[in-house]
PASE-820713 format. One record per residue: residue number from 1; x, y, z of N, C-alpha, C in turn; residue in three letters. Coordinates in steps of 0.2 Angstrom, whole numbers, plus 5000, padded with zeros to 4 digits. Each point is the difference from the previous one (the first is absolute). Layout:
<sites>
(NUM (X Y Z) (X Y Z) (X Y Z) "ala")
...
</sites>
This chain:
<sites>
(1 (5002 4998 5001) (4999 5002 4997) (5003 5007 5002) "met")
(2 (4998 5004 4994) (5004 5005 5002) (4996 5007 5006) "lys")
(3 (5004 5002 5002) (4998 5008 5003) (5004 5003 4997) "ile")
(4 (4993 5007 5000) (5002 5005 4995) (5003 5007 5007) "ala")
(5 (5005 5003 4995) (5005 5003 5004) (4996 5006 5001) "leu")
(6 (4994 5003 4998) (4998 5006 5002) (4989 4996 4999) "val")
(7 (4999 5002 5007) (4992 4997 5000) (4997 5003 4993) "lys")
(8 (4996 4998 4998) (4997 5000 4994) (4996 5006 5002) "pro")
(9 (4995 5005 4998) (4994 5005 5002) (4997 4993 4999) "ser")
(10 (4999 4999 4996) (4990 4998 5000) (5002 4991 5003) "thr")
(11 (4995 4995 5002) (5000 4994 4998) (4998 4997 4993) "gly")
(12 (4997 5005 4996) (4996 4998 4993) (5006 4995 4995) "tyr")
(13 (5007 5003 4999) (5000 4998 4994) (5007 4995 5003) "phe")
(14 (5000 4996 4994) (5007 4997 5006) (5008 4999 4996) "gly")
(15 (4999 5002 4993) (5005 5003 4998) (5002 5007 5001) "asn")
(16 (5008 5000 5000) (5004 5006 5001) (4997 5007 4998) "pro")
(17 (5000 5000 4993) (4999 5007 4997) (4994 5001 4998) "lys")
(18 (4993 4995 4999) (4996 5004 5004) (4996 5004 5006) "asp")
(19 (5006 4997 5007) (5002 5004 5006) (5000 5006 5002) "glu")
(20 (5005 4999 4993) (5004 5006 5001) (4993 5006 4994) "phe")
(21 (5000 4998 4996) (4993 5001 4996) (4995 5004 5006) "ala")
(22 (5001 4998 5004) (4991 5001 5003) (5003 5003 5006) "glu")
(23 (5005 5003 5003) (5005 5003 5005) (5001 5007 4995) "ala")
(24 (5000 5001 4996) (5001 5008 4997) (4996 5000 4997) "val")
(25 (4994 4997 4999) (4992 5003 4998) (4998 5001 5008) "met")
(26 (5002 4995 5006) (4998 5005 5007) (5003 5008 5005) "leu")
(27 (5006 4998 4994) (5003 5007 4997) (4997 5005 4999) "tyr")
(28 (4999 4999 4993) (4998 5003 4997) (4993 5005 5000) "lys")
(29 (4996 4997 5003) (4992 5001 4998) (4997 5004 5007) "met")
(30 (5004 5001 5003) (4997 5007 5006) (5001 4996 5004) "ser")
(31 (4997 5009 5008) (5007 4998 5004) (4996 4994 5006) "glu")
(32 (4993 4995 4999) (4998 4996 5005) (5006 4997 4998) "lys")
(33 (5000 4997 4993) (5004 4993 4998) (5008 5004 5000) "thr")
(34 (5004 5002 5000) (5005 5004 5003) (5001 4997 5005) "gln")
(35 (4996 5004 5005) (5001 4997 5009) (4996 4993 5003) "leu")
(36 (4997 4997 4993) (5001 4992 5004) (5004 4997 4997) "leu")
(37 (5005 5001 4995) (5002 4997 4999) (5010 5004 5004) "leu")
(38 (5001 5003 5003) (5003 5002 5001) (4999 4995 5011) "arg")
(39 (4994 5005 5003) (4999 4995 5005) (5000 4993 5000) "asp")
(40 (5001 4998 4994) (4996 4990 5000) (5010 4998 4998) "lys")
(41 (5002 5003 4999) (5006 4996 4992) (5006 5009 5002) "asn")
(42 (5005 5002 5003) (5001 5006 5000) (5006 5000 4999) "pro")
(43 (5004 4991 4998) (5005 4998 4996) (4997 5002 4991) "lys")
(44 (4998 4997 5000) (4995 5001 4991) (4998 5007 4998) "leu")
(45 (4997 5005 5005) (5000 5004 5000) (5005 5004 4998) "tyr")
(46 (5005 5002 5003) (5004 5000 5001) (5006 4998 4991) "ser")
(47 (5000 4996 4998) (5002 4996 4994) (4994 5003 4995) "ile")
(48 (4994 5000 5002) (4997 5003 4993) (5001 5009 4999) "val")
(49 (4999 5004 5007) (5001 5006 4999) (5006 5002 4994) "gln")
(50 (5009 4996 5001) (5001 5004 4998) (5002 4998 4994) "lys")
(51 (4998 4995 4998) (4996 4995 4993) (4997 5002 4997) "phe")
(52 (4994 5007 5001) (4998 5004 4999) (5000 5008 4996) "asp")
(53 (5008 4997 5006) (5004 5008 5000) (5005 5000 4996) "gln")
(54 (5001 4996 4996) (5005 4999 4996) (4995 5001 4994) "asp")
(55 (4996 4995 5000) (4996 5002 4992) (4999 5005 4999) "glu")
(56 (4998 5005 5005) (4999 5007 4997) (5005 5003 5001) "leu")
(57 (5005 5000 5003) (5007 5001 4998) (5002 5001 4990) "asn")
(58 (4998 4992 5002) (5004 4998 4990) (4994 5005 4996) "leu")
(59 (4991 4998 5001) (4999 5004 4996) (4999 5007 5001) "thr")
(60 (5001 5005 5007) (5002 5007 4996) (5005 5002 5000) "tyr")
(61 (5005 5000 5004) (5006 5000 5002) (5002 5003 5006) "gly")
(62 (5008 5001 4998) (5001 5005 5008) (5001 5007 4997) "leu")
(63 (5003 5003 5005) (4999 5006 5003) (5009 5002 5001) "glu")
(64 (5007 5003 4995) (5003 4998 4996) (5006 5002 5010) "pro")
(65 (4995 4999 5004) (5002 5000 5009) (4999 4989 5000) "asp")
(66 (4997 4996 4996) (4998 4995 5002) (4995 4999 5006) "gly")
(67 (4994 5005 5001) (4993 4997 5003) (4996 5002 4992) "gln")
(68 (4995 4997 5002) (4999 5000 4998) (4994 5005 4998) "pro")
(69 (4995 4998 4992) (4993 5005 4999) (4995 5000 5004) "lys")
(70 (4999 4993 4998) (4993 4999 5004) (5000 4995 5007) "val")
(71 (4995 4998 5001) (5000 4994 5008) (4992 4999 4996) "tyr")
(72 (4998 4995 5007) (4990 4998 5000) (5000 5002 5005) "arg")
(73 (4993 5004 5003) (5001 4999 5007) (4994 4998 5001) "asp")
(74 (5000 4997 5008) (4994 4999 5001) (4994 4996 4998) "arg")
(75 (5000 5004 4996) (4993 4999 4995) (5000 4994 4993) "lys")
(76 (5006 4999 4999) (5002 4997 4995) (5001 5003 4992) "gly")
(77 (5000 5005 5004) (5001 5011 4995) (5008 5002 4999) "leu")
(78 (5003 5001 4993) (5004 5000 4999) (5001 5006 5003) "val")
(79 (5005 5003 5001) (5001 5005 5001) (5006 5009 5000) "arg")
(80 (4999 5001 4995) (5010 5005 5000) (5001 5004 5006) "lys")
(81 (5007 4997 5001) (5004 5001 5004) (4998 5008 5000) "val")
(82 (5002 5003 5007) (4998 5007 4998) (5008 5004 5002) "glu")
(83 (5002 5003 4994) (5009 5000 5002) (5001 5003 5008) "pro")
(84 (5006 4999 5001) (5002 5000 5005) (5000 4996 5005) "gly")
(85 (4995 4996 5001) (4994 4997 5004) (5005 4991 4997) "val")
(86 (5002 4998 5005) (5007 4993 5000) (4995 4995 4998) "leu")
(87 (5002 4994 4999) (4995 4994 5002) (5000 4999 5004) "met")
(88 (5006 4999 5006) (5001 4996 5008) (4990 5005 5005) "asp")
(89 (5001 5007 4996) (4997 5004 5003) (4990 4995 4999) "thr")
(90 (5000 5000 4995) (4992 4997 4996) (5002 4994 5004) "ile")
(91 (5004 4994 4998) (5001 4992 5003) (4997 5002 5007) "asp")
(92 (5001 5006 5004) (5000 5001 5008) (4990 5001 5001) "glu")
(93 (4998 5007 4994) (4994 4999 5000) (4995 4993 4998) "gln")
(94 (5002 4999 4996) (4998 4995 4998) (4995 4994 5004) "arg")
(95 (5005 4996 5007) (5003 4996 5003) (4997 5001 5007) "ile")
(96 (5003 5009 5001) (4999 5001 5007) (4991 5002 5001) "gly")
(97 (4995 5000 4996) (4994 5001 4998) (4998 4992 5002) "glu")
(98 (5002 4997 4997) (5000 4992 5002) (4999 4995 5003) "ala")
(99 (5008 5004 5004) (5004 4995 5007) (4991 5003 5007) "asp")
(100 (4998 5002 4997) (4993 5000 5006) (4996 4996 5001) "lys")
(101 (5000 4996 5006) (4995 4993 5001) (4994 5001 4994) "pro")
(102 (4999 4997 4999) (4991 5003 4991) (4999 4992 5003) "lys")
(103 (4990 4994 4999) (5001 4997 4999) (4997 5003 4991) "thr")
(104 (5001 4994 4996) (4999 5005 4993) (4996 4992 4998) "ile")
(105 (4994 5000 4997) (4996 4996 4996) (4999 4998 4991) "glu")
(106 (5002 4995 4998) (4998 5002 4993) (4999 4994 5000) "leu")
(107 (4995 5001 4992) (4994 4997 4997) (5000 4998 4994) "gln")
(108 (5004 4998 4999) (4999 4999 4989) (4993 5001 4998) "met")
(109 (5000 5004 4993) (4992 4996 4999) (5000 4996 4999) "pro")
(110 (4993 4999 4996) (5000 4991 4999) (5000 4994 5005) "gly")
(111 (5003 5002 5007) (5005 4995 5003) (4995 5002 5008) "asp")
(112 (4999 4995 5003) (4999 4996 5007) (5005 5004 5005) "asn")
(113 (5004 4998 5000) (5004 5000 5004) (5003 5007 5001) "arg")
(114 (5000 5003 5008) (5002 5006 5002) (5007 4997 5002) "val")
(115 (5008 5005 4998) (5006 5001 5003) (4999 5003 5005) "leu")
(116 (5004 5001 5004) (5002 5003 5007) (5004 4999 5004) "ser")
(117 (5004 5008 5000) (5005 5000 5005) (4999 5005 5004) "ala")
(118 (5005 4998 5007) (5000 5004 5006) (5007 5009 4995) "ala")
</sites>
């Protein structure tokens, strides 16, 4: 039996590529799904966050000083980085609000299951 190095985002898929795609979808969909992913699996959340930022950097490029031009906000929207604002500051803002304890419930359309994370 093989054991995954990173806990899957859900128990639905058995294939690692499908699991990763599901985690990316959760990260990009909304604030609720981002928090659900982060609370259930912080390590996978960090991997997906870096993967997503790398994709954005490839698509939109970097500033001359190496800073990203865009980032994905908590709602899953791509936003332009304001001049003079460092990504470290944006990361603190993105994570800071999310670190407050919350209970999140999510129900996918057409699915009777309710996923929740405290």
